[in-house]
C-alpha positions as a Markdown table, in Angstrom:
| # | Residue | x | y | z |
|---|---|---|---|---|
| 1 | Met | -69.5 | 15.2 | 99.2 |
| 2 | Ile | -67.3 | 18.1 | 97.6 |
| 3 | Ser | -65.3 | 19.7 | 100.0 |
| 4 | Ser | -65.4 | 24.2 | 99.5 |
| 5 | Leu | -61.5 | 23.8 | 99.5 |
| 6 | Ser | -62.3 | 22.1 | 96.0 |
| 7 | Leu | -65.1 | 24.5 | 95.0 |
| 8 | Leu | -62.5 | 27.5 | 95.4 |
| 9 | Leu | -60.3 | 25.8 | 93.4 |
| 10 | Leu | -62.9 | 25.2 | 90.6 |
| 11 | Phe | -63.7 | 28.8 | 91.0 |
| 12 | Asn | -60.5 | 30.4 | 90.6 |
| 13 | Ala | -59.7 | 27.6 | 87.7 |
| 14 | Val | -62.7 | 29.1 | 85.7 |
| 15 | Ser | -62.2 | 31.8 | 86.6 |
| 16 | Ala | -58.7 | 32.4 | 85.0 |
| 17 | Asp | -59.9 | 30.7 | 81.8 |
| 18 | Asn | -62.6 | 33.6 | 81.6 |
| 19 | Val | -59.5 | 36.0 | 81.7 |
| 20 | Ile | -57.6 | 35.0 | 79.6 |
| 21 | Tyr | -60.8 | 34.4 | 77.0 |
| 22 | Glu | -61.5 | 37.9 | 77.6 |
| 23 | Arg | -58.6 | 39.0 | 77.0 |
| 24 | Gly | -57.7 | 37.5 | 73.3 |
| 25 | Val | -60.9 | 38.7 | 72.4 |
| 26 | Ala | -59.7 | 41.5 | 72.8 |
| 27 | Glu | -56.4 | 41.3 | 71.6 |
| 28 | Ile | -58.0 | 39.6 | 68.5 |
| 29 | Ser | -60.5 | 43.1 | 68.6 |
| 30 | Asn | -57.3 | 45.2 | 68.4 |
| 31 | Pro | -57.0 | 47.3 | 65.0 |
| 32 | Glu | -53.0 | 46.5 | 65.2 |
| 33 | Tyr | -53.5 | 42.7 | 65.0 |
| 34 | Thr | -56.0 | 43.1 | 62.1 |
| 35 | Asp | -53.5 | 44.8 | 60.0 |
| 36 | Cys | -50.8 | 42.5 | 61.0 |
| 37 | Thr | -52.8 | 39.5 | 60.4 |
| 38 | Thr | -54.1 | 41.1 | 56.8 |
| 39 | Asp | -49.7 | 41.9 | 56.1 |
| 40 | Met | -49.1 | 38.5 | 56.5 |
| 41 | Thr | -51.9 | 37.1 | 54.3 |
| 42 | Ala | -50.5 | 39.1 | 51.2 |
| 43 | Met | -47.0 | 38.2 | 52.3 |
| 44 | Arg | -48.3 | 34.4 | 52.0 |
| 45 | Asp | -50.1 | 35.4 | 48.8 |
| 46 | Glu | -47.0 | 37.0 | 47.5 |
| 47 | Leu | -44.6 | 34.3 | 48.6 |
| 48 | Ser | -47.2 | 31.9 | 46.6 |
| 49 | Asn | -46.8 | 33.8 | 43.8 |
| 50 | Ile | -43.2 | 34.1 | 43.9 |
| 51 | Arg | -43.4 | 30.0 | 43.6 |
| 52 | Asn | -44.9 | 30.3 | 41.2 |
| 53 | Glu | -42.7 | 32.2 | 38.6 |
| 54 | Asn | -39.5 | 30.5 | 40.3 |
| 55 | Arg | -41.4 | 27.3 | 39.2 |
| 56 | Glu | -42.6 | 28.4 | 35.6 |
| 57 | Met | -39.0 | 30.3 | 35.1 |
| 58 | Lys | -37.1 | 26.7 | 36.1 |
| 59 | Glu | -39.7 | 24.9 | 33.0 |
| 60 | Ala | -38.5 | 27.4 | 31.1 |
| 61 | Ile | -34.7 | 27.2 | 31.7 |
| 62 | Ala | -35.4 | 23.7 | 31.1 |
| 63 | Glu | -37.2 | 24.1 | 28.2 |
| 64 | Leu | -33.9 | 26.3 | 26.6 |
| 65 | Gln | -31.6 | 23.9 | 27.6 |
| 66 | Val | -33.8 | 21.5 | 25.6 |
| 67 | Asn | -33.7 | 23.6 | 22.9 |
| 68 | Met | -29.7 | 24.3 | 23.5 |
| 69 | Arg | -28.2 | 20.4 | 23.3 |
| 70 | Asn | -30.7 | 20.2 | 20.0 |
| 71 | Leu | -28.7 | 23.1 | 18.4 |
| 72 | Gln | -25.6 | 21.5 | 19.7 |
| 73 | Gln | -26.5 | 18.5 | 18.2 |
| 74 | Arg | -27.7 | 20.1 | 14.5 |
| 75 | Asp | -24.5 | 21.9 | 14.9 |
| 76 | Ala | -22.3 | 19.1 | 14.9 |
| 77 | Asp | -24.3 | 17.1 | 12.5 |
| 78 | Asn | -24.1 | 19.9 | 10.1 |
| 79 | Arg | -20.1 | 20.0 | 10.7 |
| 80 | Lys | -19.9 | 16.4 | 9.8 |
| 81 | Leu | -21.9 | 16.9 | 6.4 |
| 82 | Leu | -19.9 | 19.9 | 5.6 |
| 83 | Asp | -16.5 | 17.8 | 6.0 |
| 84 | Gln | -17.9 | 15.6 | 4.2 |
| 85 | Asn | -19.1 | 17.4 | 1.9 |
| 86 | Leu | -15.3 | 19.2 | 1.3 |
| 87 | Arg | -13.9 | 15.3 | 1.5 |
| 88 | Glu | -16.1 | 14.8 | -1.5 |
| 89 | Ile | -14.9 | 18.1 | -3.2 |
| 90 | Thr | -11.1 | 17.6 | -2.6 |
| 91 | Leu | -11.5 | 13.7 | -4.0 |
| 92 | Leu | -13.6 | 15.4 | -7.4 |
| 93 | Lys | -10.7 | 17.9 | -7.9 |
| 94 | Ser | -8.1 | 15.0 | -7.4 |
| 95 | Gln | -9.8 | 12.9 | -10.0 |
| 96 | Gln | -10.6 | 16.1 | -13.0 |
| 97 | Ile | -6.9 | 16.2 | -12.6 |
| 98 | Leu | -5.5 | 12.8 | -12.8 |
| 99 | Ser | -8.1 | 12.7 | -15.2 |
| 100 | Ser | -6.8 | 15.7 | -17.6 |
| 101 | Lys | -3.0 | 14.3 | -16.6 |
| 102 | Thr | -4.0 | 10.6 | -18.3 |
| 103 | Asn | -5.4 | 12.0 | -21.2 |
| 104 | Gln | -2.8 | 14.2 | -21.7 |
| 105 | Thr | -0.7 | 11.6 | -21.7 |
| 106 | Arg | -2.5 | 9.7 | -23.8 |
| 107 | Arg | -2.3 | 12.8 | -26.4 |
| 108 | Thr | 1.5 | 12.7 | -25.7 |
| 109 | Asn | 1.5 | 8.7 | -26.5 |
| 110 | Arg | -0.8 | 9.3 | -29.5 |
| 111 | Phe | 2.2 | 12.1 | -30.8 |
| 112 | Leu | 4.8 | 9.4 | -30.1 |
| 113 | Leu | 3.6 | 6.3 | -31.8 |
| 114 | Lys | 2.7 | 8.2 | -34.8 |
| 115 | Asp | 5.7 | 9.6 | -35.0 |
| 116 | Thr | 7.4 | 6.7 | -34.3 |
| 117 | Tyr | 5.2 | 4.7 | -37.0 |
| 118 | Asn | 6.2 | 7.5 | -39.2 |
| 119 | Tyr | 9.8 | 6.9 | -38.6 |
| 120 | Ile | 9.4 | 3.4 | -39.1 |
| 121 | Asp | 7.9 | 3.4 | -42.4 |
| 122 | Thr | 10.2 | 6.6 | -43.6 |
| 123 | Asn | 13.2 | 4.3 | -42.7 |
| 124 | Lys | 12.0 | 0.6 | -42.9 |
| 125 | Gln | 13.3 | 0.2 | -46.6 |
| 126 | Thr | 16.8 | 1.6 | -45.4 |
| 127 | Arg | 17.1 | -0.2 | -42.4 |
| 128 | Pro | 19.5 | -4.0 | -42.8 |
| 129 | Lys | 17.1 | -6.7 | -42.2 |
| 130 | Leu | 18.7 | -8.7 | -38.6 |
| 131 | Ser | 18.4 | -12.5 | -39.4 |
| 132 | Asp | 16.1 | -14.3 | -37.5 |
| 133 | Ser | 19.8 | -16.6 | -35.8 |
| 134 | Gln | 19.0 | -16.8 | -32.4 |
| 135 | Phe | 19.9 | -20.0 | -30.5 |
| 136 | Tyr | 20.4 | -21.3 | -27.1 |
| 137 | Ala | 21.7 | -25.1 | -26.0 |
| 138 | Arg | 23.0 | -27.0 | -23.3 |
| 139 | Leu | 24.7 | -30.3 | -22.1 |
| 140 | Gly | 22.0 | -33.1 | -22.4 |
| 141 | Gln | 24.4 | -35.3 | -20.0 |
| 142 | Lys | 27.6 | -35.2 | -18.2 |
| 143 | Phe | 30.6 | -34.4 | -20.9 |
| 144 | Glu | 33.8 | -35.4 | -20.1 |
| 145 | Val | 36.9 | -33.4 | -21.2 |
| 146 | Gln | 39.3 | -35.4 | -23.5 |
| 147 | Ser | 41.8 | -33.4 | -25.3 |
| 148 | His | 43.0 | -30.2 | -25.6 |
| 149 | Glu | 41.1 | -28.2 | -28.7 |
| 150 | Gln | 38.0 | -31.0 | -28.4 |
| 151 | Thr | 34.9 | -29.2 | -29.3 |
| 152 | Ile | 31.8 | -29.1 | -26.5 |
| 153 | Ile | 28.5 | -30.5 | -28.2 |
| 154 | Tyr | 25.6 | -28.9 | -26.6 |
| 155 | Asp | 23.2 | -31.7 | -27.5 |
| 156 | Val | 20.2 | -30.0 | -25.8 |
| 157 | Val | 18.3 | -27.7 | -27.8 |
| 158 | Met | 16.0 | -25.2 | -26.1 |
| 159 | Thr | 16.0 | -22.0 | -28.6 |
| 160 | Asn | 16.8 | -22.7 | -32.2 |
| 161 | Asp | 15.4 | -19.9 | -34.2 |
| 162 | Gly | 16.4 | -20.0 | -38.3 |
| 163 | Leu | 18.1 | -23.5 | -37.3 |
| 164 | Ala | 21.7 | -21.8 | -37.1 |
| 165 | Tyr | 22.8 | -24.1 | -34.6 |
| 166 | Asp | 23.8 | -27.5 | -34.9 |
| 167 | Asn | 23.6 | -29.7 | -31.9 |
| 168 | Lys | 25.5 | -32.7 | -33.7 |
| 169 | Thr | 28.8 | -31.0 | -34.3 |
| 170 | Gly | 28.1 | -27.7 | -31.5 |
| 171 | Ile | 28.5 | -25.2 | -34.3 |
| 172 | Phe | 27.1 | -21.7 | -34.9 |
| 173 | Thr | 27.1 | -20.6 | -38.4 |
| 174 | Cys | 26.2 | -16.8 | -38.8 |
| 175 | Thr | 23.2 | -16.3 | -41.5 |
| 176 | Ser | 24.1 | -12.8 | -42.1 |
| 177 | Ser | 27.4 | -10.2 | -41.3 |
| 178 | Gly | 26.5 | -8.2 | -38.1 |
| 179 | Val | 26.6 | -7.8 | -34.7 |
| 180 | Tyr | 26.5 | -11.0 | -32.2 |
| 181 | Val | 26.3 | -11.3 | -28.8 |
| 182 | Phe | 27.6 | -15.1 | -27.2 |
| 183 | Ser | 27.1 | -16.5 | -23.7 |
| 184 | Trp | 28.9 | -19.8 | -22.4 |
| 185 | Ser | 29.0 | -21.7 | -19.3 |
| 186 | Ala | 31.2 | -24.7 | -17.5 |
| 187 | Leu | 30.8 | -26.4 | -14.3 |
| 188 | Val | 33.3 | -28.7 | -13.7 |
| 189 | Thr | 34.1 | -31.3 | -10.9 |
| 190 | Ala | 35.7 | -30.6 | -7.4 |
| 191 | Asp | 39.9 | -30.6 | -7.5 |
| 192 | His | 39.2 | -29.8 | -11.5 |
| 193 | Tyr | 39.7 | -26.8 | -14.0 |
| 194 | Val | 38.8 | -26.6 | -17.7 |
| 195 | Glu | 39.6 | -23.7 | -19.7 |
| 196 | Thr | 36.9 | -23.0 | -22.4 |
| 197 | Ile | 37.6 | -21.1 | -25.5 |
| 198 | Leu | 34.9 | -19.0 | -28.0 |
| 199 | Arg | 36.7 | -19.5 | -31.2 |
| 200 | Ser | 35.1 | -18.1 | -34.7 |
| 201 | Asn | 36.6 | -20.1 | -37.4 |
| 202 | Lys | 40.6 | -20.1 | -36.6 |
| 203 | Ala | 40.4 | -16.9 | -34.1 |
| 204 | Asp | 39.5 | -16.9 | -30.3 |
| 205 | Leu | 36.7 | -14.5 | -29.4 |
| 206 | Gly | 36.9 | -15.3 | -25.6 |
| 207 | Leu | 37.7 | -17.0 | -22.6 |
| 208 | Thr | 36.7 | -18.4 | -19.2 |
| 209 | Tyr | 38.0 | -20.6 | -16.1 |
| 210 | Ser | 36.0 | -23.1 | -14.3 |
| 211 | Gly | 37.4 | -24.6 | -11.3 |
| 212 | Asn | 37.8 | -25.0 | -7.6 |
| 213 | Lys | 39.7 | -27.2 | -5.0 |
| 214 | Glu | 37.1 | -29.1 | -2.7 |
| 215 | Tyr | 33.6 | -27.6 | -4.7 |
| 216 | Pro | 32.5 | -28.0 | -8.2 |
| 217 | Gly | 33.5 | -24.6 | -9.8 |
| 218 | Ser | 31.8 | -22.7 | -12.4 |
| 219 | Gly | 33.1 | -20.1 | -15.3 |
| 220 | Ser | 31.0 | -18.2 | -17.6 |
| 221 | Gln | 31.5 | -15.1 | -19.6 |
| 222 | Thr | 29.7 | -12.9 | -23.0 |
| 223 | Val | 31.2 | -11.4 | -25.7 |
| 224 | Val | 29.8 | -8.6 | -28.6 |
| 225 | Val | 31.8 | -9.6 | -32.0 |
| 226 | Asn | 31.3 | -8.3 | -35.4 |
| 227 | Leu | 31.0 | -11.6 | -37.7 |
| 228 | His | 30.5 | -12.1 | -41.2 |
| 229 | Gln | 28.1 | -14.7 | -43.4 |
| 230 | Gly | 28.9 | -18.1 | -43.4 |
| 231 | Asp | 31.7 | -17.3 | -39.9 |
| 232 | His | 31.6 | -20.5 | -37.8 |
| 233 | Val | 31.3 | -20.5 | -34.0 |
| 234 | Arg | 32.1 | -23.0 | -31.1 |
| 235 | Val | 33.2 | -23.3 | -27.9 |
| 236 | Lys | 36.4 | -25.7 | -27.5 |
| 237 | Val | 38.8 | -26.6 | -24.9 |
| 238 | Gly | 41.9 | -24.9 | -23.7 |
| 239 | Ser | 44.2 | -26.2 | -20.7 |
| 240 | Phe | 42.1 | -29.2 | -18.0 |
| 241 | Ile | 43.1 | -31.3 | -15.6 |
| 242 | Pro | 42.8 | -34.7 | -16.8 |
| 243 | Gly | 40.1 | -36.6 | -15.0 |
| 244 | Ser | 37.8 | -33.2 | -15.9 |
| 245 | Val | 34.0 | -33.7 | -16.2 |
| 246 | Leu | 31.3 | -30.8 | -17.2 |
| 247 | Tyr | 28.0 | -31.0 | -15.0 |
| 248 | Asp | 25.4 | -30.9 | -17.8 |
| 249 | Ile | 22.3 | -28.8 | -17.1 |
| 250 | Tyr | 24.8 | -25.9 | -15.7 |
| 251 | Thr | 26.9 | -26.2 | -19.1 |
| 252 | Ser | 25.5 | -24.0 | -21.6 |
| 253 | Phe | 26.4 | -22.2 | -24.9 |
| 254 | Ser | 23.7 | -19.1 | -26.6 |
| 255 | Gly | 24.2 | -16.5 | -28.9 |
| 256 | Phe | 22.0 | -14.0 | -31.4 |
| 257 | Gln | 22.5 | -11.3 | -33.5 |
| 258 | Leu | 22.2 | -7.7 | -32.1 |
| 259 | His | 22.6 | -5.6 | -35.4 |
């Protein structure tokens, strides 16, 4: 059975709920509450609109950024293309300048060549004809020096245009008068020396000394002389130490007519 105290407590609880409900209904029915609710609803709608606008602005900004990057890339590509065009233009100008200079040089060379041909044609009848006498010969084997005034015979002939050099006698014969150039060299065994003399007929044209104490010694000489047709030129031995030997490939004699 329910006691009187329990019934009393239950009645009080129901009464309290009824009071709270009636108060809430009263507050909700209050005009000020209604206005506040309306304002809050309006603010929510405005906030929603602002959020939508912000989202649209972000999307627009993102699109602008993409367009900006595209423009920057396009600008970079255009700059590269411009630089390449400038280099090509510079190269073309250089080639044009070089071609112009080359053509000018060719024209100048043609004029010079024409003048040279004219000079040759004008003077070829008055210029003396040079002989075809030029030669180069060397020893084919070691040459033992035996006496003073001994002629060195260079028996291996490498060049002998005009056949003016005789490898049997070692004598060169001038085929025409003019200026001649002669060179000769000699390599002698160690601890010996040999003096060689270039002689035309009975006149000495030049001499050289070859010798060394501890090693084979070499010497060479070149002369430019005036000679007449029929003059004989040879290399002879001057002073020497007995037992001197000239090495073959290092001992040579050559000459030609200069003019």
